[in-house]
C-alpha atoms as one frame of an Amber mdcrd trajectory, in Angstrom:
protein
   0.021  -0.037   0.004   2.749   2.432   0.916   4.676   1.550  -2.234   1.493
   2.258  -4.159   0.976   5.742  -2.543   4.527   6.818  -3.343   4.289   5.575
  -7.089   1.024   7.679  -7.413   2.529  10.749  -5.757   5.477  10.450  -8.127
   3.325   9.933 -11.063   1.176  12.888 -10.290   4.239  15.140  -9.720   5.566
  13.944 -12.944   2.326  14.749 -14.716   1.797  18.312 -13.234   5.400  19.148
 -13.851   5.179  18.312 -17.560   3.116  21.341 -18.602   3.428  23.201 -21.793
   7.140  23.955 -22.931   6.508  27.586 -23.933   9.587  29.677 -23.638   9.050
  33.192 -22.319  10.720  35.941 -24.452  13.004  38.090 -22.208  12.779  41.774
 -23.080  15.891  44.036 -23.675  15.237  45.700 -20.298  15.018  42.551 -18.350
  18.226  41.336 -20.041  19.984  44.314 -18.926  18.787  43.872 -15.467  19.801
  40.332 -15.367  23.325  41.238 -16.790  23.697  44.186 -14.136  22.912  41.739
 -11.430  25.302  39.055 -12.720  28.141  41.712 -12.862  27.323  43.037  -9.487
  27.416  39.467  -8.141  30.797  38.804  -9.823  32.178  42.108  -8.584  31.234
  41.212  -4.960  32.763  37.826  -5.356  36.017  39.369  -6.765  36.091  41.951
  -4.115  35.902  39.442  -1.168  38.566  37.393  -2.802  40.806  40.119  -3.251
  40.377  40.944   0.585  41.566  37.411   1.306  44.562  37.850  -1.161  45.329
  41.336  -2.027  47.931  40.087  -4.933  44.827  38.255  -6.763  44.029  39.711
 -10.189  40.648  39.156 -11.301  38.791  40.648 -14.202  35.642  42.754 -13.655
  33.553  39.827 -15.202  34.204  36.583 -17.018  33.820  38.110 -20.418  35.836
  41.341 -19.780  38.263  42.340 -22.682  40.432  45.562 -22.207  43.287  46.955
 -20.355  43.504  46.208 -16.710  45.205  48.547 -14.169  45.201  47.859 -10.468
  46.911  50.305  -7.923  47.999  50.499  -4.456  46.300  52.785  -1.811  49.073
  55.286  -2.527  48.192  55.543  -6.176  51.285  53.674  -7.595  50.348  50.994
 -10.154  50.410  47.514  -8.675  49.540  45.625 -11.933  49.013  46.470 -15.652
  48.095  44.171 -18.560  45.168  42.882 -20.803  42.368  40.801 -20.457  40.929
  38.942 -23.478  37.462  37.246 -22.690  38.127  37.404 -19.092  41.571  35.776
 -19.373  45.142  37.391 -19.101  46.555  37.817 -22.541  49.896  39.516 -23.701
  52.322  41.217 -21.472  51.504  41.736 -17.779  53.840  43.828 -15.534  53.506
  43.967 -11.706  55.191  46.567  -9.422  56.228  47.080  -5.853  54.512  49.611
  -3.897  57.361  52.037  -4.510  56.931  51.774  -8.445  59.887  49.591  -9.074
  59.106  46.517 -11.365  58.353  43.297  -9.544  57.751  40.928 -12.357  57.179
  40.775 -16.177  55.208  37.802 -17.834  53.568  37.029 -21.180  50.141  35.333
 -21.337  48.239  33.512 -24.040  44.525  32.995 -23.324  45.087  32.792 -19.762
  48.305  30.551 -19.652  51.925  31.705 -18.992  53.626  31.669 -22.317  57.277
  33.021 -23.022  59.664  34.981 -20.985  59.107  35.621 -17.278  61.310  37.690
 -15.385  60.941  38.446 -11.586  63.160  41.389  -9.722  64.379  42.080  -6.337
  63.219  45.574  -4.892  66.626  46.858  -5.819  65.853  46.307  -9.509  68.226
  43.367  -9.755  66.817  40.182 -11.636  65.773  37.557  -8.951  65.056  34.799
 -11.498  64.089  34.373 -15.121  62.892  31.541 -17.322  60.306  30.644 -19.931
  56.941  29.272 -19.893  55.337  27.041 -22.523  51.606  26.238 -22.006  51.744
  27.332 -18.469  54.588  25.104 -17.666  58.258  25.991 -16.746  60.281  25.099
 -20.025  63.923  25.608 -20.963  66.715  27.206 -18.796  66.083  28.983 -15.667
  68.535  31.272 -13.953  68.413  32.310 -10.327  70.385  35.255  -8.953  71.077
  36.962  -5.431  70.176  40.293  -4.600  73.703  41.605  -5.819  73.124  40.086
  -9.305  75.355  37.136  -8.817  74.267  34.066 -10.661  73.283  31.340  -7.962
  71.929  28.542  -9.800  70.739  27.554 -13.434  68.161  24.728 -13.771  66.651
  23.153 -16.962  63.057  22.364 -17.209  60.849  20.539 -19.661  57.120  20.359
 -19.179  57.494  21.865 -15.760  59.847  18.851 -14.608  63.480  19.556 -13.822
  65.830  17.818 -15.943  69.648  17.355 -15.724  71.749  20.006 -17.611  74.627
  18.137 -19.439  78.087  19.448 -18.601  79.903  18.413 -21.958
């Protein structure tokens, strides 16, 4: 008896939920409101994540295309770069809060691609290397704060490989 009641209840629910499949046309005004609410929601999420990690870079929305500049409270540029459809693309540069470059990195469709250089606050190179498809590739060189080469490593597909000394 109990199984029969459950079956009838589910059958009734199925029948009532299978009404007509008419699609409601959304007006341009309604679409604009929906888009605005979506962007506000994305912005709030972005702002809350930035509070947790001030170095986080997020586009204004997931489809944003254009130049991006973020600044420290003192007005000095923190990051500058370009977003293409919500992903980093092209050359990105980050700066210390005194305006000295911190790093330079190229991106292709959101993935690190090409040369990567990171600096000490005294403008000396900390390390430099290359990325291929978002993975370390080729020779990476690491320096101390005076500019002296400390270490050279070789990477292929983000895995360190021995450097031959022939």
